[in-house]
C-alpha positions in Angstrom: -81.6 2.1 -9.5 -81.3 5.0 -12.0 -78.1 6.8 -12.9 -78.5 10.6 -13.3 -78.7 11.7 -17.0 -75.3 13.2 -18.0 -75.9 13.3 -21.8 -78.6 14.7 -24.1 -78.8 11.9 -26.6 -81.2 9.7 -24.6 -83.9 9.4 -27.2 -81.6 8.9 -30.2 -79.6 6.3 -28.2 -82.7 4.2 -27.4 -83.7 4.3 -31.1 -80.2 3.2 -32.1 -80.4 0.3 -29.7 -83.7 -1.0 -31.3 -82.0 -0.9 -34.7 -78.9 -2.9 -33.6 -78.3 -6.4 -35.0 -79.8 -9.1 -32.9 -76.5 -10.4 -31.7 -72.8 -9.6 -32.1 -70.3 -11.6 -34.1 -68.9 -13.6 -31.3 -70.0 -14.8 -27.9 -68.3 -16.8 -25.1 -68.7 -20.5 -25.3 -72.2 -21.7 -24.4 -73.6 -18.2 -24.8 -75.0 -18.5 -28.3 -78.8 -18.1 -28.2 -81.1 -19.7 -30.8 -83.1 -16.9 -32.4 -86.9 -17.6 -32.7 -89.9 -15.6 -33.9 -90.7 -14.4 -30.4 -88.4 -12.0 -28.5 -88.4 -9.0 -26.3 -85.5 -6.6 -25.7 -83.9 -5.5 -22.4 -82.2 -2.1 -22.4 -79.9 -0.8 -19.7 -76.5 0.5 -18.5 -74.0 -2.1 -17.3 -71.4 -1.5 -14.6 -69.0 -3.8 -12.8 -68.3 -3.0 -9.2 -69.6 0.5 -9.9 -67.4 1.1 -13.0 -68.6 0.9 -16.6 -68.2 -2.5 -18.3 -65.4 -2.7 -20.8 -65.1 -3.3 -24.5 -65.6 -7.0 -25.3 -67.7 -7.7 -22.2 -71.0 -9.7 -22.9 -74.3 -9.7 -21.1 -76.5 -12.8 -21.4 -80.0 -13.9 -20.2 -80.6 -17.4 -19.1 -84.0 -19.0 -18.6 -85.0 -21.0 -15.5 -83.8 -24.2 -17.2 -80.3 -22.7 -17.8 -80.7 -22.2 -21.6 -79.1 -19.1 -23.0 -82.0 -17.0 -24.3 -79.9 -14.0 -25.4 -76.4 -12.7 -25.4 -74.8 -9.5 -26.8 -71.7 -7.4 -26.4 -72.0 -4.2 -24.4 -71.9 -0.9 -26.4 -69.6 1.9 -25.2 -70.8 5.4 -25.7 -69.9 8.6 -23.9 -67.9 6.8 -21.2 -70.8 4.5 -20.4 -71.5 0.8 -21.3 -75.0 0.1 -22.6 -76.8 -3.1 -23.5 -79.6 -3.9 -25.9 -80.3 -7.5 -25.2 -82.9 -9.5 -27.3 -84.3 -12.3 -25.1 -85.8 -15.0 -27.2 -88.9 -17.1 -26.5 -89.1 -20.9 -26.8 -90.2 -22.4 -30.1 -93.2 -24.5 -29.4 -92.7 -26.5 -32.6 -89.3 -27.9 -31.3 -90.4 -29.7 -28.2 -87.0 -31.4 -27.8 -85.1 -28.1 -27.7 -85.3 -25.3 -25.1 -84.5 -22.1 -27.1 -85.6 -19.7 -24.4 -88.4 -18.2 -22.4 -91.9 -19.5 -21.8 -94.7 -17.2 -20.7 -94.3 -16.6 -16.9 -90.8 -18.0 -16.8 -88.1 -16.0 -15.0 -84.6 -15.2 -16.3 -81.3 -14.3 -14.8 -78.5 -12.0 -16.1 -74.8 -12.9 -16.4 -71.8 -10.9 -17.5 -68.7 -12.3 -19.2 -65.6 -10.2 -18.7 -63.5 -10.2 -21.8 -60.3 -9.1 -20.1 -60.3 -11.8 -17.4 -62.6 -14.5 -18.6 -64.7 -14.3 -15.4 -68.4 -14.8 -15.4 -70.4 -12.7 -12.9 -74.1 -13.1 -11.9 -76.4 -10.1 -11.4 -76.2 -8.6 -8.8 -73.9 -11.1 -7.1 -73.2 -14.8 -7.1 -74.9 -15.5 -3.7 -78.3 -14.0 -4.5 -78.8 -13.7 -8.2 -82.0 -11.8 -9.2 -84.7 -13.8 -11.0 -86.4 -11.3 -13.4 -90.0 -11.7 -14.3 -92.2 -10.0 -16.8 -90.7 -11.3 -20.0 -92.9 -10.7 -23.0 -92.7 -11.2 -26.7 -92.7 -7.7 -28.2 -91.5 -8.6 -31.7 -88.0 -7.4 -30.7 -89.1 -4.1 -29.2 -88.1 -3.0 -25.7 -90.2 -4.9 -23.1 -92.3 -2.9 -20.6 -90.3 -2.5 -17.4 -87.0 -3.1 -19.3 -87.2 -0.2 -21.8 -85.0 2.4 -20.0 -81.4 2.5 -21.4 -80.3 4.3 -18.2 -81.5 1.6 -15.7 -78.2 0.5 -14.2 -77.4 -3.2 -13.8 -74.4 -3.2 -11.5 -72.6 -6.6 -11.3 -70.8 -6.9 -7.9 -67.1 -7.3 -8.3 -64.3 -7.1 -5.7 -61.6 -7.1 -8.4 -58.7 -9.5 -9.1 -55.8 -9.8 -6.7 -53.2 -7.4 -8.0 -49.6 -7.6 -6.8 -46.7 -5.1 -7.4 -43.4 -6.9 -7.0 -41.6 -4.1 -5.2 -38.2 -2.8 -6.1 -35.4 -2.8 -3.6 -36.2 -0.5 -0.7 -33.2 1.7 -1.6 -31.9 2.3 -5.2 -28.8 4.2 -6.1 -29.3 7.5 -8.0 -26.7 6.4 -10.6 -27.9 2.8 -10.7 -29.2 0.9 -13.6 -32.8 0.8 -14.8 -35.0 -1.6 -12.8 -37.5 -3.8 -14.5 -41.0 -3.5 -13.0 -43.2 -6.6 -12.5 -46.8 -6.8 -11.6 -49.4 -9.6 -11.6 -51.7 -10.2 -13.4 -49.7 -9.0 -16.4 -51.1 -6.3 -18.7 -51.6 -3.5 -16.2 -50.0 -0.1 -16.0 -47.2 1.3 -13.8 -47.1 4.9 -12.8 -44.9 7.1 -10.7 -41.8 9.3 -10.8 -39.1 7.7 -13.0 -41.5 5.2 -14.5 -41.4 4.8 -18.3 -42.4 2.2 -21.0 -39.8 0.8 -23.3 -40.9 -1.1 -26.5 -40.0 -4.8 -26.4 -38.9 -4.4 -22.8 -41.9 -3.2 -20.7 -42.1 -0.8 -17.8 -38.8 0.4 -16.3 -37.8 2.6 -13.4 -35.1 5.2 -13.9 -33.7 6.3 -10.5 -31.9 9.3 -12.1 -35.1 10.5 -13.7 -37.0 10.0 -10.4 -34.4 12.0 -8.4 -33.3 11.8 -4.8 -35.9 11.0 -2.2 -38.8 8.7 -1.4 -41.2 7.8 -4.3 -44.5 5.9 -4.4 -44.9 3.8 -7.5 -48.2 2.1 -8.4 -49.4 -0.8 -10.5 -53.0 -0.8 -11.7 -54.9 -3.7 -13.3 -58.6 -3.7 -14.1 -59.2 -0.7 -11.7 -57.3 -2.4 -8.8 -54.1 -0.8 -7.6 -51.1 -1.9 -5.6 -48.3 0.4 -4.6 -44.7 0.3 -3.4 -42.2 2.8 -2.0 -38.7 3.2 -3.2 -35.9 5.5 -1.9 -33.4 6.9 -4.3 -30.2 7.8 -2.6 -26.7 9.0 -3.6 -25.2 6.0 -1.7 -26.8 2.9 -0.4 -26.4 0.5 2.5 -26.0 -3.0 1.0 -28.4 -5.8 2.2 -26.3 -8.7 3.6 -28.1 -12.0 3.0 -26.4 -14.5 5.3 -27.7 -16.2 8.5 -26.8 -15.0 12.0 -25.1 -18.3 12.9 -23.4 -21.3 11.3 -22.3 -24.7 12.5 -18.6 -25.5 12.4 -19.2 -28.9 10.8 -21.5 -27.5 8.0 -18.6 -26.5 5.7 -18.0 -23.2 3.9 -20.9 -20.6 3.8 -21.4 -18.9 0.5 -21.7 -15.1 1.2 -24.4 -13.2 -0.6 -25.6 -9.5 -0.6 -27.7 -7.1 -2.6 -26.4 -5.5 -4.8 -23.8 -8.0 -5.8 -20.3 -7.5 -7.1 -18.8 -6.1 -3.9 -16.0 -7.1 -1.7 -16.1 -9.1 1.6 -13.7 -8.8 4.5 -13.4 -10.4 7.9 -11.8 -13.3 9.8 -12.6 -16.6 8.0 -13.6 -14.8 4.8 -12.0 -16.2 1.7 -12.6 -15.6 -2.0 -11.9 -17.6 -5.2 -13.2 -17.9 -8.8 -16.5 -19.3 -7.5 -17.2 -16.3 -5.2 -16.8 -15.3 -1.6 -17.4 -17.6 1.3 -16.8 -18.0 5.1 -14.9 -21.1 6.1 -15.6 -22.2 9.7 -12.7 -24.6 9.5 -10.1 -21.8 9.8 -11.7 -20.2 12.9 -12.6 -21.3 16.4 -16.2 -21.2 17.6 -17.2 -17.6 18.4 -18.7 -14.4 16.9 -17.0 -12.7 14.0 -17.7 -9.3 12.3 -18.1 -9.5 8.5 -18.1 -6.4 6.2 -19.4 -6.0 2.7 -18.5 -3.0 0.5 -19.7 -1.9 -2.9 -17.5 0.7 -4.8 -18.3 2.8 -7.8 -21.1 5.3 -8.5 -23.4 3.4 -6.1 -21.1 2.8 -3.2 -21.9 1.6 0.3 -20.8 -0.5 3.2 -22.6 -2.8 5.6 -21.3 -5.0 8.5 -22.9 -7.9 10.3 -21.8 -10.6 12.7 -21.7 -14.4 12.2 -21.6 -16.7 15.2 -19.9 -20.1 14.7 -21.2 -22.9 16.9 -19.3 -26.1 17.6 -20.7 -29.2 15.9 -20.9 -32.6 17.6 -18.3 -35.2 17.0 -19.2 -37.4 14.1 -20.8 -40.5 15.5 -19.8 -44.0 14.5 -22.1 -47.1 14.3 -20.5 -50.1 15.9 -22.0 -53.6 15.6 -22.4 -55.5 18.7 -23.7 -59.0 18.4 -27.5 -58.6 18.0 -27.6 -54.7 18.1 -26.0 -51.5 16.8 -24.3 -49.0 19.1 -23.7 -45.3 18.3 -20.3 -44.2 19.5 -19.1 -40.7 20.1 -22.4 -39.3 21.4 -21.7 -36.7 24.0 -23.8 -36.4 27.1 -26.7 -34.0 26.6 -26.7 -34.4 22.8 -29.9 -35.8 21.2 -29.8 -38.8 18.8 -31.9 -40.0 15.9 -31.7 -43.2 13.9 -32.2 -43.1 10.1 -32.8 -45.9 7.6 -32.1 -45.8 3.8 -34.7 -47.9 1.9 -32.9 -47.1 -1.4 -34.2 -43.6 -1.9 -32.1 -41.7 0.7 -32.0 -41.7 4.5 -35.4 -41.4 6.3 -35.8 -40.5 10.0 -37.5 -43.4 11.7 -38.3 -41.2 14.7 -36.4 -43.4 17.2 -34.6 -41.1 19.6 -34.5 -43.0 22.9 -31.2 -44.7 22.9 -27.7 -45.1 21.4 -28.7 -48.7 20.8 -30.8 -49.9 17.9 -31.9 -53.5 17.3 -32.2 -54.0 13.5 -34.7 -56.5 12.2 -34.0 -56.6 8.5 -31.2 -55.9 6.0 -30.8 -52.2 5.3 -28.4 -49.3 5.6 -28.5 -47.4 8.9 -27.4 -43.9 9.9 -27.3 -42.1 13.2 -27.4 -38.3 13.7 -26.5 -36.4 16.8 -27.6 -32.8 17.6 -26.1 -30.6 20.3 -27.7 -27.8 22.3 -26.7 -25.2 19.6 -28.8 -27.1 17.0 -25.8 -28.3 15.1 -25.9 -31.8 13.8 -23.5 -34.4 12.4 -24.4 -37.7 10.8 -22.5 -41.0 10.7 -21.4 -42.9 7.6 -23.9 -45.4 6.5 -23.7 -48.9 8.1 -24.9 -51.8 6.0 -26.9 -54.3 8.1 -26.6 -57.7 6.5 -27.8 -59.7 9.5 -24.3 -61.1 10.2 -24.4 -58.9 13.2 -27.5 -60.8 14.5 -27.5 -63.2 17.4 -25.5 -66.2 16.5 -27.2 -69.6 16.1 -28.6 -70.6 19.5 -26.9 -73.4 21.3 -28.8 -75.9 23.3 -28.6 -74.0 26.7 -29.4 -70.3 27.2 -26.6 -68.1 28.4 -27.6 -66.6 31.8 -25.9 -63.8 33.7 -26.6 -62.3 37.2 -24.8 -59.9 39.5 -23.5 -60.7 43.0 -21.2 -58.8 45.4 -18.3 -60.6 43.7 -19.3 -59.3 40.3 -21.1 -60.6 37.1 -21.7 -64.3 37.2 -22.7 -66.6 34.3 -23.5 -70.2 33.6 -20.7 -70.4 31.1 -17.2 -68.8 30.7 -17.5 -65.3 29.3 -15.3 -63.9 26.5 -16.5 -60.3 26.5 -18.8 -58.0 28.7 -20.0 -54.4 28.0 -21.9 -52.2 30.4 -24.3 -49.3 29.5 -26.4 -46.9 31.6 -30.1 -46.5 31.0 -29.5 -43.8 28.4 -27.5 -46.3 26.4 -24.0 -44.8 27.0 -21.1 -47.2 27.6 -19.8 -47.2 31.2 -16.9 -48.9 32.9 -19.0 -51.1 35.1 -22.0 -51.1 37.4 -22.1 -48.1 39.8 -24.8 -47.5 42.3 -28.1 -49.4 42.4 -28.7 -49.5 38.7 -30.4 -50.6 36.6 -27.8 -51.1 33.8 -27.8 -52.8 30.5 -25.3 -55.6 30.3 -24.2 -57.3 27.1 -22.2 -60.5 27.4 -20.8 -63.1 25.1 -19.7 -66.6 26.1 -16.6 -68.2 24.8 -18.8 -70.6 22.7 -20.5 -67.6 21.0 -23.8 -67.4 22.9 -24.8 -63.9 23.8 -27.2 -62.3 26.2 -28.4 -58.7 26.8 -30.5 -57.7 29.8 -31.2 -55.0 32.3 -29.8 -55.9 35.7 -29.8 -54.3 39.2 -27.4 -54.4 42.1 -28.0 -57.3 44.5 -28.5 -55.1 47.5 
């Protein structure tokens, strides 16, 4: 395409291009052509996403074999970016080296962006144009490529630009706020924005004045914006959760801006800061207020609900298995193993019983309907809890109307329902899990039903 002529130096500009040095002092890595005795020059105007290329940008031509046949820096003039690109031919005397173009060979154009290090293909990466008609013209502009105002626009969507927004509300008499944008090196603009040497861009709420202001960050032609409200007083932002479990210990209180005072039932303060202690309150919902005094005063109130935590479970060894005590009905359970790098959930949730098979440290965690959890102390499994050495005869138990029967005198019996919770004895039709130990040390565990 052709760009309309906005200047009156067309002929002198073309003449100046032809007289330029063959290549600039520096090129991107891999973009250094090998000059030969045959070359033809491509003239044009270079844009990136519709905007003029920038100082330091390079345009290069590559032959069909990928060899760099020419590379030069763009020339800025009158707000435009021009290119005068010598494209070299191959040297027939050096058959082992591909210096550039052969007769009839096509070439492609690429742009190296000095500011970002990106390489763009013309007109885009998906469908690069393969140019034909290269000719050796002893360095003069080639036919079809001799118009300095033919536009070569390299497609470019721009870098991802992010403005890390200021707090939604800033106090009129508050401190300067440092402004941050990515990538670095762009420009901030808007009411109250100024640049300080050795510091960077800052926002002065007093200079901006009361009201709502839009601030922008622009990098490489791409802009992101944020809105900030400057007020004579502010509503602090309380940064605590809506609920807390009684067994989770003190909750450190946090708000923006900091430095204020907290009040409310269960709120305590010391040299380390302000915190809410669930140990001094009963489960329930409590209002908590945060106040900031001074030139930028304000008050905010929220509520914090304290949920009860489950009773801490205890792991009890029964001969041949582990039993989790203090697990309330309706609470979920999970067993954890420590392999020496901290407890790991083994995803066993079915029962308060666990049958260990090797030496390790076990934990059990219970969670109630509020989502609050407690975890037992670690229990070292050293296999002394395993089944004792088998005697010659197997211990057998069965249930009759008279009660539990066995083929040997029993020393201890424990009953559990199908969920693994200890019960006083069999009730209903069952089944139940019974654990029994004979006086001689033999043990048995089995599911058993009523005899009727």
